Residue frames as qw, qx, qy, qz and C-alpha x, y, z in Angstrom:
[[0.053, -0.170, -0.626, 0.759, 9.37, 15.66, -43.85],
 [0.115, -0.576, -0.720, -0.370, 5.44, 15.87, -43.81],
 [0.267, -0.652, -0.003, -0.709, 3.21, 18.56, -42.31],
 [0.668, -0.602, 0.093, -0.429, 3.31, 18.49, -38.56],
 [0.967, -0.161, -0.012, 0.199, 6.31, 16.09, -38.39],
 [0.019, 0.896, -0.435, 0.081, 9.77, 16.64, -37.29],
 [0.158, 0.444, -0.880, 0.065, 12.06, 13.75, -37.99],
 [0.478, -0.146, -0.854, -0.145, 9.17, 11.31, -37.53],
 [0.188, -0.374, -0.688, 0.593, 7.91, 12.94, -34.22],
 [0.007, 0.783, 0.517, 0.345, 4.77, 14.74, -34.18],
 [0.167, 0.531, -0.172, 0.813, 5.49, 18.53, -33.18],
 [0.534, -0.622, -0.008, -0.572, 2.99, 18.59, -30.34],
 [0.937, -0.245, -0.221, 0.111, 4.57, 15.47, -28.89],
 [0.603, 0.259, -0.231, 0.719, 7.93, 17.20, -29.01],
 [0.093, -0.591, 0.117, -0.793, 6.45, 20.31, -27.36],
 [0.799, -0.513, -0.105, -0.297, 4.84, 18.37, -24.60],
 [0.880, -0.078, -0.241, 0.401, 8.18, 16.62, -23.89],
 [0.353, 0.346, -0.195, 0.847, 9.96, 20.00, -23.72],
 [0.419, -0.609, -0.081, -0.669, 7.13, 21.40, -21.65],
 [0.893, -0.386, -0.230, -0.018, 7.40, 18.47, -19.11],
 [0.746, 0.019, -0.227, 0.625, 11.14, 18.83, -18.88],
 [0.112, 0.487, -0.122, 0.858, 10.93, 22.62, -18.29],
 [0.651, -0.594, -0.106, -0.461, 8.20, 22.10, -15.65],
 [0.892, -0.295, -0.231, 0.254, 10.44, 19.55, -13.87],
 [0.569, 0.227, -0.189, 0.767, 13.37, 22.00, -13.89],
 [0.185, -0.572, 0.023, -0.799, 11.20, 24.74, -12.53],
 [0.746, -0.519, -0.125, -0.399, 9.20, 22.69, -9.84],
 [0.859, -0.064, -0.432, 0.268, 12.00, 20.40, -8.59],
 [0.422, 0.198, -0.388, 0.795, 14.11, 23.03, -6.93],
 [0.400, -0.416, 0.078, -0.813, 11.12, 24.69, -5.40],
 [0.872, -0.325, -0.213, -0.298, 9.75, 21.38, -3.97],
 [0.701, 0.107, -0.508, 0.489, 13.13, 20.44, -2.51],
 [0.118, 0.276, -0.382, 0.874, 12.86, 23.45, -0.36],
 [0.587, -0.289, 0.007, -0.756, 9.39, 22.74, 0.71],
 [0.406, 0.107, -0.906, 0.042, 9.85, 19.60, 2.82],
 [0.340, -0.154, 0.498, -0.783, 7.18, 20.46, 5.43],
 [0.795, 0.099, -0.111, -0.588, 4.51, 18.47, 3.66],
 [0.729, 0.283, -0.623, -0.032, 6.63, 15.50, 3.20],
 [0.079, 0.296, -0.782, 0.543, 7.40, 15.31, 6.89],
 [0.486, 0.060, 0.518, -0.701, 3.78, 14.74, 7.87],
 [0.790, 0.276, 0.050, -0.545, 2.07, 13.17, 4.80],
 [0.785, -0.062, 0.604, 0.125, 2.53, 9.68, 3.51],
 [0.219, -0.228, 0.640, 0.700, 4.13, 8.97, 0.14],
 [0.525, 0.380, -0.045, -0.760, 1.89, 9.64, -2.87],
 [0.251, 0.042, 0.935, 0.248, 0.13, 6.73, -4.37],
 [0.381, -0.128, -0.408, -0.820, -2.78, 6.83, -6.90],
 [0.339, 0.171, 0.767, -0.516, -6.07, 6.03, -5.30],
 [0.034, -0.310, -0.820, -0.480, -9.22, 4.64, -6.90],
 [0.409, -0.112, 0.044, -0.905, -12.36, 6.89, -7.00],
 [0.317, 0.057, 0.892, -0.316, -14.96, 4.72, -5.40],
 [0.234, -0.201, -0.722, -0.620, -17.81, 3.19, -7.37],
 [0.312, 0.112, 0.562, -0.757, -21.18, 4.08, -5.92],
 [0.404, 0.473, 0.781, -0.050, -24.65, 2.75, -6.83],
 [0.157, 0.154, 0.475, 0.852, -25.77, 4.29, -10.13],
 [0.131, 0.716, 0.613, -0.309, -28.56, 6.69, -10.06],
 [0.356, 0.844, 0.299, 0.267, -29.78, 9.77, -12.08],
 [0.073, -0.965, 0.121, -0.223, -27.65, 12.17, -9.96],
 [0.876, -0.375, 0.069, 0.296, -24.77, 10.17, -8.88],
 [0.142, -0.825, 0.373, 0.400, -21.13, 11.57, -9.17],
 [0.835, 0.548, -0.045, 0.012, -19.20, 11.10, -12.31],
 [0.535, 0.567, -0.378, 0.500, -15.80, 12.17, -11.10],
 [0.641, -0.751, -0.144, 0.066, -13.92, 12.41, -7.82],
 [0.323, 0.675, -0.459, 0.478, -10.78, 13.91, -6.24],
 [0.806, -0.440, -0.321, 0.232, -8.95, 12.61, -3.21],
 [0.063, 0.825, -0.297, 0.476, -7.28, 15.20, -0.99],
 [0.787, -0.297, -0.328, 0.429, -4.48, 14.43, 1.39],
 [0.151, 0.785, -0.029, 0.600, -3.72, 17.64, 3.33],
 [0.446, -0.279, -0.479, 0.703, -2.47, 19.57, 6.18],
 [0.055, -0.865, -0.365, -0.340, -4.46, 22.55, 7.54],
 [0.491, -0.143, -0.253, 0.821, -2.62, 25.60, 8.95],
 [0.012, -0.892, -0.361, 0.273, -3.49, 28.98, 10.09],
 [0.358, 0.926, -0.008, 0.118, -2.18, 32.20, 8.59],
 [0.212, -0.834, 0.507, -0.048, 1.04, 31.88, 10.66],
 [0.529, 0.405, -0.743, -0.067, 1.77, 28.24, 9.66],
 [0.286, -0.239, 0.805, -0.462, 0.63, 26.55, 12.84],
 [0.207, -0.139, -0.920, -0.303, -1.21, 23.30, 12.32],
 [0.568, -0.152, 0.092, -0.803, -5.04, 23.38, 12.91],
 [0.191, -0.009, -0.981, 0.022, -6.22, 20.35, 14.74],
 [0.094, 0.413, 0.819, -0.388, -9.86, 19.41, 15.48],
 [0.340, 0.444, -0.016, -0.829, -11.35, 21.67, 12.84],
 [0.682, 0.385, 0.617, -0.078, -13.78, 20.59, 10.09],
 [0.004, -0.415, 0.528, 0.741, -12.79, 20.79, 6.47],
 [0.592, 0.471, 0.645, -0.112, -15.18, 20.46, 3.74],
 [0.063, -0.210, 0.494, 0.841, -15.39, 21.27, -0.08],
 [0.336, 0.627, 0.693, -0.114, -18.77, 22.26, -1.43],
 [0.012, 0.397, -0.237, -0.887, -19.22, 24.41, -4.49],
 [0.520, 0.590, 0.614, -0.063, -22.09, 24.94, -7.10],
 [0.086, -0.274, 0.372, 0.882, -21.51, 26.55, -10.47],
 [0.494, 0.498, 0.549, -0.454, -25.04, 27.30, -11.54],
 [0.467, 0.669, -0.243, -0.524, -24.46, 28.50, -15.11],
 [0.312, 0.393, -0.846, -0.181, -22.67, 25.09, -15.88],
 [0.851, -0.261, -0.087, -0.447, -24.85, 23.03, -13.67],
 [0.634, 0.283, -0.643, 0.325, -21.80, 21.52, -11.88],
 [0.633, -0.704, 0.084, -0.311, -21.91, 20.46, -8.24],
 [0.504, 0.328, -0.700, 0.386, -18.92, 19.58, -6.13],
 [0.684, -0.578, 0.036, -0.443, -19.64, 18.06, -2.73],
 [0.422, 0.298, -0.785, 0.341, -17.75, 16.31, 0.11],
 [0.667, -0.612, -0.425, 0.031, -18.39, 15.01, 3.55],
 [0.243, -0.911, 0.269, -0.196, -16.74, 16.62, 6.59],
 [0.817, 0.060, -0.398, 0.413, -13.20, 15.67, 7.55],
 [0.478, -0.876, 0.057, -0.031, -11.86, 16.59, 11.03],
 [0.424, 0.689, -0.521, 0.274, -8.19, 17.42, 11.20],
 [0.862, -0.262, -0.354, 0.250, -5.98, 15.11, 13.27],
 [0.474, -0.824, -0.037, 0.307, -3.59, 16.53, 15.97],
 [0.544, -0.229, 0.355, 0.725, -0.93, 17.01, 13.39],
 [0.227, 0.556, -0.045, -0.798, -3.25, 19.02, 11.14],
 [0.011, -0.117, 0.853, 0.509, -3.58, 16.27, 8.58],
 [0.636, 0.295, 0.467, -0.539, -6.85, 15.29, 6.97],
 [0.179, 0.056, 0.860, 0.474, -8.26, 13.13, 4.07],
 [0.414, 0.508, 0.295, -0.696, -11.18, 14.23, 1.99],
 [0.337, 0.245, 0.795, 0.440, -13.01, 12.89, -1.00],
 [0.282, 0.457, 0.050, -0.842, -14.64, 15.41, -3.28],
 [0.461, 0.364, 0.798, 0.140, -17.42, 14.26, -5.70],
 [0.183, 0.243, -0.272, -0.913, -18.38, 16.10, -9.04],
 [0.400, 0.456, 0.781, -0.149, -21.90, 15.69, -10.13],
 [0.417, 0.792, 0.434, -0.106, -23.81, 16.74, -13.37],
 [0.213, -0.530, 0.383, 0.727, -20.90, 18.00, -15.51],
 [0.607, 0.693, 0.227, -0.316, -22.22, 19.17, -18.89],
 [0.403, 0.815, -0.401, -0.109, -18.87, 19.94, -20.53],
 [0.903, 0.191, -0.333, 0.192, -16.07, 17.49, -21.35],
 [0.678, -0.643, 0.085, 0.347, -13.23, 17.12, -18.67],
 [0.225, 0.890, -0.396, -0.031, -10.10, 19.06, -19.44],
 [0.936, 0.050, -0.140, 0.318, -6.75, 17.24, -19.84],
 [0.252, -0.101, -0.900, 0.342, -5.46, 17.21, -17.04],
 [0.394, -0.632, -0.551, -0.377, -8.76, 17.22, -15.27],
 [0.364, -0.128, -0.491, 0.781, -8.13, 19.86, -12.54],
 [0.179, -0.805, -0.378, -0.421, -10.27, 22.41, -10.73],
 [0.258, 0.116, -0.484, 0.828, -9.35, 25.14, -8.31],
 [0.482, -0.642, -0.443, -0.399, -11.85, 25.47, -5.56],
 [0.208, -0.591, 0.427, -0.652, -12.08, 26.67, -2.01],
 [0.529, -0.219, -0.801, 0.175, -11.76, 24.35, 0.88],
 [0.420, -0.674, -0.125, -0.595, -14.02, 25.45, 3.79],
 [0.384, 0.094, -0.752, 0.528, -13.16, 25.45, 7.48],
 [0.524, -0.613, -0.282, -0.521, -15.50, 25.22, 10.26],
 [0.048, -0.396, 0.709, -0.582, -14.98, 25.44, 14.02],
 [0.758, -0.088, 0.252, -0.595, -18.43, 23.77, 14.65],
 [0.288, -0.248, 0.920, 0.096, -17.81, 19.98, 14.69],
 [0.318, 0.429, 0.843, 0.065, -21.23, 19.41, 12.93],
 [0.134, 0.318, -0.099, -0.933, -21.79, 22.23, 10.44],
 [0.593, 0.517, 0.506, -0.354, -25.00, 22.42, 8.58],
 [0.642, 0.392, 0.485, 0.447, -25.19, 22.21, 4.75],
 [0.268, 0.795, 0.206, 0.503, -25.58, 26.00, 4.29],
 [0.505, -0.802, -0.053, 0.316, -23.60, 27.33, 7.30],
 [0.390, 0.876, -0.252, 0.131, -21.00, 29.89, 6.39],
 [0.837, -0.001, -0.318, 0.444, -17.48, 28.80, 6.89],
 [0.473, -0.808, -0.026, 0.350, -15.16, 30.40, 9.37],
 [0.197, -0.677, 0.497, 0.507, -12.44, 30.46, 6.75],
 [0.852, 0.494, 0.154, -0.081, -11.78, 29.57, 3.13],
 [0.244, -0.688, 0.544, 0.414, -8.71, 28.70, 1.11],
 [0.729, 0.556, -0.213, -0.338, -8.12, 27.88, -2.61],
 [0.538, -0.349, 0.743, 0.190, -6.60, 24.54, -3.71],
 [0.486, 0.396, -0.605, -0.491, -5.90, 22.76, -6.95],
 [0.728, -0.085, 0.622, -0.275, -7.68, 19.42, -7.17],
 [0.184, 0.304, -0.817, -0.455, -7.05, 16.51, -9.56],
 [0.747, 0.128, 0.333, -0.561, -10.11, 14.61, -10.73],
 [0.075, 0.159, -0.922, -0.344, -10.81, 11.18, -12.42],
 [0.671, -0.173, -0.399, -0.600, -13.82, 9.32, -13.39],
 [0.749, -0.353, 0.402, -0.392, -15.56, 7.13, -10.74],
 [0.983, 0.062, 0.171, -0.010, -13.89, 3.73, -10.64],
 [0.726, 0.544, -0.174, 0.383, -10.59, 4.94, -12.17],
 [0.695, -0.328, -0.241, 0.593, -7.33, 5.82, -10.48],
 [0.057, 0.949, 0.103, 0.293, -6.71, 9.38, -9.48],
 [0.500, 0.221, -0.427, 0.720, -3.52, 11.08, -8.13],
 [0.361, -0.739, -0.496, 0.278, -4.27, 12.50, -4.76],
 [0.117, 0.827, 0.027, 0.549, -4.39, 16.21, -4.44],
 [0.674, -0.291, -0.388, 0.557, -1.66, 16.83, -1.86],
 [0.002, 0.823, 0.143, 0.550, -2.21, 20.21, -0.23],
 [0.412, -0.294, -0.457, 0.731, -0.60, 22.21, 2.55],
 [0.003, -0.701, -0.454, -0.550, -3.33, 24.73, 2.89],
 [0.220, -0.107, -0.412, 0.878, -3.22, 27.95, 4.85],
 [0.123, -0.745, -0.620, -0.211, -6.45, 29.45, 6.14],
 [0.018, 0.455, -0.173, 0.873, -6.81, 33.14, 7.07],
 [0.722, -0.529, -0.337, -0.292, -7.91, 31.93, 10.50],
 [0.058, -0.620, 0.597, -0.506, -6.56, 32.48, 13.96],
 [0.592, -0.142, -0.793, 0.017, -6.25, 29.41, 16.16]]
């Protein structure tokens, strides 16, 4: 047996396997009890990050969100605008999206683009950021949101497949 090997298997691979099994044992029972998202959202399929014309400041990565917006009491929010915008000045990273208006069942789809990343992506490439909620159907770029809620987003390079970030987000917002 050589350094870093355990019966021909690299120890880090063995640790990853145990970590994945442990995560499955923890998450599966929790997700079985949380059927509300499955009742409204379609099955999860990987989506492709759109390829846009190349330019100096074009996006390098994207996240695709499939979500349901709810108020603090769990009631669905229909007809509100959801957006994801964030700038991390010290790292020169910009996250931006267009507006998504929630449907009558509270569901929405949103694409978030990442621009000007200077550091390498993590594995998995995830970011926790705030989704912004607006009552105004046409909020301006710097308008303050009516509410915010943090979500975990999965990113992939432009043109590659990305698992959708499926979120059941609760905003501290009265309807």
